C-alpha positions as CSV (number, residue, x, y, z in Angstrom):
1,M,119.2,87.4,187.6
2,R,122.9,87.9,187.1
3,V,123.6,84.2,187.1
4,A,121.0,83.6,184.5
5,V,122.4,86.3,182.3
6,L,126.0,84.9,182.6
7,V,124.8,81.3,181.9
8,G,122.7,82.6,178.9
9,V,125.7,84.4,177.4
10,V,128.0,81.4,177.8
11,S,125.3,79.1,176.3
12,A,124.9,81.4,173.3
13,L,128.7,81.5,172.8
14,G,128.9,77.8,173.0
15,L,126.0,77.3,170.5
16,A,127.6,79.8,168.1
17,A,131.0,78.0,168.4
18,S,129.3,74.6,167.9
19,F,127.5,75.6,164.8
20,A,130.6,77.3,163.4
21,I,132.7,74.2,163.9
22,W,129.9,72.1,162.5
23,W,129.8,74.2,159.3
24,R,133.5,74.0,158.9
25,V,133.6,70.2,159.3
26,R,130.7,69.9,156.9
27,T,132.4,72.0,154.3
28,L,135.6,69.9,154.6
29,E,133.6,66.7,154.3
30,T,131.8,68.0,151.2
31,E,135.1,69.1,149.6
32,R,136.6,65.6,150.2
33,Y,133.5,63.9,148.9
34,E,133.4,66.1,145.7
35,D,137.1,65.5,145.1
36,R,136.7,61.7,145.5
37,L,133.7,61.7,143.2
38,A,135.5,63.8,140.6
39,R,138.5,61.5,140.6
40,L,136.2,58.4,140.3
41,A,134.3,60.1,137.5
42,D,137.4,61.0,135.6
43,A,138.7,57.4,135.9
44,R,135.3,56.0,134.7
45,I,135.2,58.3,131.7
46,R,138.7,57.4,130.6
47,S,138.2,53.7,131.0
48,T,134.8,53.3,129.4
49,V,134.1,55.9,126.8
50,A,136.9,54.5,124.7
51,D,134.7,51.4,124.2
52,L,132.3,53.5,122.1
53,D,134.9,55.4,120.1
54,C,134.8,54.0,116.5
55,G,136.3,57.0,114.8
56,P,139.8,55.5,114.3
57,L,138.2,52.2,113.1
58,L,136.1,53.9,110.5
59,R,139.2,55.8,109.2
60,Q,141.0,52.5,108.8
61,I,138.2,51.0,106.9
62,A,137.9,54.1,104.7
63,L,141.6,53.9,104.0
64,F,141.2,50.2,103.0
65,F,138.4,51.2,100.6
66,A,140.4,54.0,99.1
67,N,143.3,51.6,98.4
68,S,141.0,49.1,96.6
69,D,139.4,49.6,93.2
70,E,136.5,47.4,94.3
71,V,135.9,45.6,97.7
72,T,134.3,42.2,97.5
73,P,132.1,40.8,100.3
74,R,134.8,38.3,101.3
75,E,137.4,41.1,101.5
76,F,135.1,43.3,103.5
77,T,134.3,40.4,105.9
78,N,137.9,39.4,106.3
79,F,139.0,43.0,107.0
80,V,136.4,44.0,109.6
81,S,136.1,40.6,111.4
82,A,139.0,41.4,113.6
83,Y,137.1,44.4,115.0
84,M,133.8,42.6,115.7
85,D,134.9,41.4,119.2
86,R,134.5,45.0,120.5
87,P,131.9,44.6,123.3
88,H,129.4,47.2,122.1
89,L,129.9,47.1,118.3
90,L,126.9,45.4,116.7
91,E,127.5,45.9,113.0
92,L,129.9,47.4,110.4
93,S,128.5,48.0,106.9
94,W,129.1,49.7,103.6
95,R,126.0,51.4,102.3
96,D,124.8,53.2,99.2
97,G,123.5,56.8,99.2
98,D,120.2,55.8,100.6
99,L,121.9,53.8,103.4
100,R,120.8,50.4,102.0
101,P,123.5,47.9,103.0
102,L,125.8,46.7,100.2
103,L,128.3,44.9,102.4
104,R,127.6,44.0,106.0
105,R,129.3,42.2,108.9
106,S,127.3,41.7,112.1
107,S,128.2,40.7,115.6
108,P,127.0,37.3,116.8
109,R,125.0,39.2,119.3
110,T,122.6,40.5,116.6
111,Q,121.9,36.9,115.4
112,G,122.2,38.2,111.8
113,V,119.2,40.6,112.1
114,P,120.1,43.7,110.0
115,V,119.9,47.1,111.7
116,R,117.6,49.7,110.1
117,L,119.0,53.2,110.0
118,E,116.8,56.3,110.5
119,R,118.4,58.9,108.2
120,G,115.7,61.5,108.4
121,D,116.8,64.8,106.9
122,A,120.4,64.3,107.8
123,A,122.9,64.4,104.9
124,I,126.2,62.5,105.1
125,P,129.0,65.0,104.7
126,P,131.0,64.1,101.6
127,D,134.3,65.1,103.1
128,G,134.4,62.1,105.6
129,R,133.2,64.0,108.6
130,P,131.2,61.7,110.9
131,I,127.6,62.0,111.7
132,A,125.4,60.2,114.2
133,L,122.1,58.6,113.2
134,R,119.3,56.8,115.0
135,A,118.8,53.1,114.4
136,Q,116.3,50.4,115.1
137,A,116.8,46.7,115.8
138,P,114.4,44.1,117.2
139,G,114.3,44.3,121.0
140,N,116.7,47.2,121.2
141,G,115.9,50.8,120.7
142,R,119.0,52.3,122.2
143,L,121.4,52.1,119.2
144,V,123.4,54.9,117.5
145,V,125.1,54.7,114.1
146,I,128.3,56.6,113.4
147,C,128.4,57.2,109.6
148,R,131.1,58.7,107.4
149,A,131.4,59.0,103.6
150,A,134.1,56.9,101.9
151,R,135.1,56.2,98.4
152,T,136.8,53.2,96.8
153,G,139.9,53.5,94.7
154,G,137.7,52.9,91.7
155,G,135.6,56.0,92.5
156,R,132.6,54.4,93.9
157,Q,131.0,56.6,96.6
158,G,129.4,55.1,99.7
159,V,128.8,55.4,103.4
160,L,130.6,53.4,106.2
161,A,128.4,52.8,109.2
162,A,129.2,51.4,112.7
163,V,126.3,50.5,114.8
164,L,126.9,50.9,118.6
165,D,124.8,49.5,121.4
166,V,124.8,52.6,123.7
167,G,122.0,51.2,125.9
168,G,124.1,48.1,126.6
169,W,127.1,50.3,127.3
170,I,125.2,52.3,129.8
171,L,123.9,49.2,131.6
172,A,127.4,47.6,131.6
173,N,129.0,50.6,133.2
174,G,126.2,51.5,135.7
175,P,125.9,50.7,139.4
176,G,126.3,47.0,140.1
177,H,129.0,46.6,137.5
178,G,132.1,48.0,139.2
179,T,131.1,51.7,139.1
180,D,129.6,54.3,141.4
181,F,127.6,56.2,138.8
182,D,124.4,56.2,136.8
183,L,125.3,57.4,133.3
184,A,123.6,59.3,130.4
185,L,125.2,60.0,127.1
186,S,124.2,62.7,124.5
187,L,125.5,63.1,121.0
188,D,125.0,66.2,118.8
189,V,123.1,65.5,115.6
190,P,121.6,67.8,113.0
191,G,118.7,69.6,114.5
192,G,119.2,68.4,118.1
193,S,120.9,65.6,120.0
194,L,120.6,61.9,120.7
195,R,120.3,61.1,124.3
196,F,120.7,57.7,126.0
197,G,120.0,57.0,129.6
198,S,118.2,59.0,132.3
199,S,119.0,60.8,135.5
200,G,119.8,58.6,138.4
201,G,119.3,61.1,141.3
202,E,121.2,64.1,142.5
203,R,123.1,65.5,139.5
204,Y,126.8,65.8,140.0
205,L,128.8,66.1,136.8
206,A,128.3,66.9,133.1
207,V,131.4,66.3,131.1
208,P,131.8,67.5,127.5
209,L,133.4,64.8,125.3
210,R,134.3,64.1,121.7
211,L,133.3,60.6,120.6
212,S,134.2,59.3,117.2
213,G,134.7,62.9,116.0
214,L,131.4,64.0,117.3
215,E,130.6,66.5,120.0
216,G,128.7,65.1,123.0
217,K,128.2,65.1,126.7
218,L,128.5,62.5,129.4
219,E,126.4,63.0,132.5
220,L,127.1,61.2,135.8
221,W,125.0,60.8,138.9
222,A,126.4,59.3,142.1
223,S,124.6,56.1,142.9
224,E,122.7,55.6,146.1
225,E,125.3,53.0,147.2
226,F,128.1,55.6,146.8
227,L,126.1,58.3,148.6
228,R,125.5,56.0,151.6
229,S,129.1,55.0,151.7
230,Q,130.2,58.6,151.8
231,S,127.8,59.7,154.6
232,G,130.4,59.5,157.4
233,G,128.4,61.8,159.8
234,G,131.4,63.6,161.0
235,A,129.7,67.0,160.9
236,T,126.6,65.7,162.7
237,A,128.8,64.1,165.4
238,T,130.7,67.3,165.8
239,L,127.5,69.3,166.3
240,I,126.0,66.9,168.8
241,G,129.3,66.8,170.7
242,G,129.5,70.6,170.7
243,L,125.9,71.0,172.0
244,A,126.5,68.4,174.7
245,L,129.6,70.2,175.9
246,T,127.8,73.5,175.8
247,A,125.0,72.1,177.9
248,L,127.4,70.5,180.3
249,F,129.5,73.6,180.7
250,A,126.4,75.8,181.2
251,G,125.0,73.4,183.8
252,L,128.3,73.3,185.7
253,M,128.6,77.1,185.5
254,Y,125.0,77.5,186.8
255,F,125.6,75.0,189.6
256,G,128.9,76.7,190.6
257,L,127.5,80.2,190.6
258,T,124.3,79.3,192.4
259,E,126.2,77.2,195.0
260,G,128.7,80.1,195.5
261,R,125.9,82.6,196.1
262,R,124.2,80.1,198.5
263,L,127.4,79.8,200.5
264,E,127.8,83.6,200.6
265,A,124.3,84.0,201.8
266,L,124.9,81.3,204.5
267,V,128.1,83.0,205.7
268,R,126.3,86.4,205.9
269,Q,123.5,84.8,207.8
270,R,125.8,83.2,210.3
271,T,127.8,86.4,210.7
272,E,124.6,88.3,211.5
273,E,123.6,85.7,214.0
274,L,126.9,85.9,215.7
275,S,126.7,89.6,215.8
């Protein structure tokens, strides 16, 4: 009975120590994993969101208009052509108050098909503050248009619009394209937000951002490939090793105690026989 109690106590202590060590190793693994994921996410944000930031571009075009009494189609085309090689910029245009295009320059990717803006009830701020609008184009429903009011030097008021292929940006920066994340982007608009992309699994990070002068949010999910690559199994191996050592030590202890008691009994028996 005493042997069983001692072995039980030792086994319980071994189990407790094994689980305590397992929990500590698991915590350290999680911290390292989250730190690596955060650093990769930060690098991804810095290197890719800039592709969609057209705020400085629209300010340059607005300044060009402000310094011109009247902008001709040729002048507009010549000025904006240098920017049309940006990978996710589909169109730059100068539009009237109803957002009908007056001057327009399209990327070759659109094949000259004009983009239709969905203004809804949104009003373009007259002070040049940007606003995001929905847009439609054949075969692509994941577009956003960044608009800002601008005025020519001759006093003609209009709206500058940059059409961005956010859906293409998400695909180009998702898993399989040199990144470890599924992405989703939200931009604040009057009365709600525009959201592009969907969740890709276990949510990890939601990062506030400012894009082209607009408030928004970038959400990132670790891809399945990344999760598999990070599953080192150190905590599991530690637990298995601890349980195995506990079982081995308990077995040796039980064998040693029972063998000792057997020898004691044998000695007493021989002593009694000799007496």
